[in-house]
N, C-alpha and C positions, 0 to 999 in steps of 0.2 A: 504671562497670560497668553493662551492660545488664540489664534485668529479665528473668527467665526467661519463656520463651514459655508461654502457657496451654496446658494439655493439649487435644488435639484431642477434639472430642465423639465419643462412640461412634456409629457409623453405625446408623441404624435398619434392622432386618431387612426385606428386600424381601418383600412379601406375594405369595404365589403365587395367581394367579387360577385358581379351580377352575371347570371347565366342566361337570362332571357334577352334576346335581341329585339330592339325596337326599330321600326321603320316608319318614318313620317312620310305620308303620301298626300300630295296635293296637286290640283290643277290650278294654274295661275295665269293671269292675263299678262300682256307684255309689260304693263306697268306694276306688276307684282301684287295684284289683287286676287283674292280667292272668291269674292262675291260682291255684288252691289247692294245686297240686303241680307243682314244676319238672320232674318226670320224666314228666308226662302231658300229652298234647296238649289245649290249651284248647278246649273244645267247648261253651261256654255262649252263644255269640252265634247269631243267627238264620241261616237259609239265605241270606237276602238279604245279610247282612254278609259271609258267606263268599264269595258270588258276587262281591261288590264287591272284596274282597281279591284274589281270583283274577284278576279282570279287570285290576286295577291292576298286579299282578306280571307278567302276560302282556304288558301294554302296555310296561312298562319293560324286560322281558327279563332282569332281574337281581334276585336276592333274596339279601340278606345276613342270615345267621342264626347263632346260637350252636350249639354241639354238643348241648346239652340240648334245644333246640327241634328240631334235626334228628332226634335219637333219638326224641323224642315223636311227631314227624310220621311217622317211619318205622314206629313201632309201631302207628300208626293207619291205615296204608296199606290200600287197598282193591284189588279186582281190577282196576279201571280204572287205578289208580296204586299199585302195590305198594310203592313207595318212600315214599309219602305226600307226595312233592314234586310241584310243578306241571310237567307235561311241557313240553319245548322252552324251558325257562327256565334260565339259568345260575345255579346256586346256589353261593354262597360260604359255606362253613361255617368259622366262626372257632373255633379250638381251640388249647390250649397244647401239645397232643401230636398233630400231624397224622400222625405215624408209626404211631399206633395203628390207622389206617384202611388198613393195607396188605394185609389179607386179601382175596383175590380170589375171584370166582365165575366160572363158565364164560362169563358174558356181561359181564365187567368187565375193562377195561384200565387200567393205571396208568402214568403218565409222570412222571418227575422231571426237574428242570432244574438245572444248576449255577448258572445266573444267578438262580434263585429257589429256593434249597435248602429254604426253609420251606414251600414249596407242593407239595401232592400233588394232581394232577388225575385225575379218574376219568371215563372215557367209558362211560356206561351205555346207549348207543344200539346196541350190537352185538346182533344177533338171536341168541337161544339156539336157534332152530329148526334151523338148518343149521350144524353144527360146522365144516364145511369152509370156510365164509365168515367164521369168527371169526378175529380177530387174536390172536396168542399174547400172553400176559403178557410185558411187556418193560419194562426200565428203560433210559433213555438219558441221556447227559451233554450232548446237544444240546438247544438250545432248541426246543420244539415249534413246528412251522411250520403245523400245522393250526389250525382255529378252536378257540376255548376249549371245553374239555369241559364238560358240563352240571353237573358236581359237582366242587367244588374245596375241599380242606381246607387251611387256612393259619393260621399264627400271626403273620401280618403285622399291623401296626397299622391302625386304620381309615383313616388318611390314605394309607398305602401301598396298601391295597386299592383305594381310589378312584383313586389315581394309575394303577394297573395297568389298571383298567376304562376310564379315560379314554384310555389308550394303545391299548386295543382298540376305541375308537370309540363306547363307550356314552355315552348322554346322560342317563340316569336310572337310579337304583338304589333299590330298596325295602329299607328296614331292617325286617326281619320279626321281630326278637326273639331272645332274651327280654330280661328286665330288665337283665342285665349288658351285653348288646350295645347296647341302647337308651342306657344310661348312658354307655358308652364313646364313642359317637358324639356324644352331647349335650355331654359335658364337653370333647371335642375341638373343639367348635363346628362340627360337620359335619352338622347337621340343618337343612335348608332349609324343609321343610314337615312338618307332623304331621297325620295323619288318625286321629282317635279316635272309635270307636264306643262310645257310652255304653249299656250294657245294663241291664235292670231287675233286677239282682241285687246283693245285699249279702252279701259273703263273711265279713266280720268279721275274718278272718285269711287270709293267703296271700301271694303274690308281688306286690310293688308294681310299678308301671310303671317307676319309676326308683329307683335306689339312692343313698343320700346326699341331698344338697340342692343340686343344680345350680341356679344362678340365671341363667336366660336368659328373655327376654321374647319372646312371639310375638303375632301379630295374628290374631284370628278373622276369616275372610273368607267363610266359607260354612257354612250349617247346613242339613242335609237329614234328613228323617225316613225311617228304614228300617223298613218295616212298621208295626205298631201300637205297639211298645214300645221302639224303639231310635232314637237320634239320632246322626247322623254330623256331627262337628265338624271343619272343616278350618282349620288354622292355618298361617301363614307368617311368616318373619322380616321 
C-alpha cells in the first residue's frame, strides 16, 4: 500500500503593489491629543502649521477625512471658503451613511453609480450666479465619465478608496483625520508617512491621535521648527 500524499501547502496570498503614497498629517498637543471636542474644528495650531497643511493637501490634490472632521471644517468655513474645505482638492469623506448627504442646494449636483453604490459624489463647482448655466439635480445609473467631483461621500474601506484613487491616476493622498480615520488607515497598514506638528498645549483630556494600541514602527527623517513654539516631525516607514 502506498503512503498517502502529503497535503499541498496553502499558497501565500499575492501582495498587491500599491502605487499611491499616503501621508497622515496631524497637529497634536504635548499629551498626544488632536482636539478637545470631536465636533469642533481643531484650531490650536499656528498659522504656519495651517499654511503647511494647506500646501501639502494642494500638492497632493486629495484629502481623505471622516464625517466629523468634514462637519467641523464646514462649520468653520469663511467667506473665502464657505465649505471650510480647500478649493480645487478632491475631498473623500468617509461615512457609514453616505445617503444622509443627499440634500441639494442650487449649486450642487449629485451623481450616483451602479458600479460604486456606496459612493455619492458632489460637484460644488457650479456657479450660483447664473441659474441658466446650472445643471439640474440628477441621478444616473451610468458610471460618471467626467473628472472626479471635488467632494465624495463613501462607506468604502481605506484600501478600496486608495484603489479607486489609483485608478484615477492619483499619486499621493493626504489622510486628514480625525482619530477614527487615522486609526483605520494605520491598522490596515496603509500609512506610508506621518507629518506631526507638536504644539505647545497640554489638554489633559480630549481626542487622541489614535484609538486603541496599533503597533507599527516609523523612522524619523526630518525635524523642522514652525515659528517659535511648534516642531514638525516627519516619519516614514
